[in-house]
N, C-alpha and C positions, 0 to 999 in steps of 0.2 A: 504494500500500500504506500502511496506517495506521502511524503511528509512536507509540510510547509514550515520553513524556518527562516526568520528574518526577511520575509517577503519573497523568498525563493522556494521553488518547488523541487524537491529531490525525489527521483523515481529510479527504479531499476531500468536497465535498457529494455527489458521485456515489457514493462508497464508503459514505457514511452513509445514502444513500437519501433525501436531502433535495431537494425540488423548489424552484426559485426562487420567491420571493413574487410574487404578481400585482400589477398596478398598484394595484388597490383595496386590497390588504393593505398595500402600501407607503404609500399615502395615509393609511390609517387609523393606521398606526404613527407617521407624521410628525405627524398631528393630535394624537395622544396625547402625543408628545414635546413639541410646542409648548405644550400645556396644562400639562404638568409644568414646563416652563421658566418659564411665567407664574407658577406657584405659587412657584417658587424666587425669582424676581425680586421677588415681593411681600414677601419677608422683608427687613427692614431690615438693612443691612450689619453693624451692631453686634450684631444678634441671631443672626447666622449662626455655625454651628459653625466653630471655628478649627482644631481638630485632629481627625483621624479615626484611630481605632485601626487599626494595620497589619493586623489580622485581616480587614479589609474589602478590602484591595488587595494584600496580600503573598502571591502565589501560590507562592513557593518555600519559605516557612516550613514546616518539617517534612519537607522532601524532601532528596534527596541533594545538591541544589544550594545548600542553606542554608549561609551563611558563618559 
């Protein structure tokens, strides 16, 4: 059974009707990820972003779990 926590719904893949990815889909995703990592690694360390706004990673902001 799905659970609703902090405004988000969590379900099993079966409940959500999601089928597992095929080997081809996994290989394609891995290739895309590797290409993306190469782009990241090409940026000089001194040119990389040092701080990222919490709006990009803070999932509890604005929920009942916010402190």
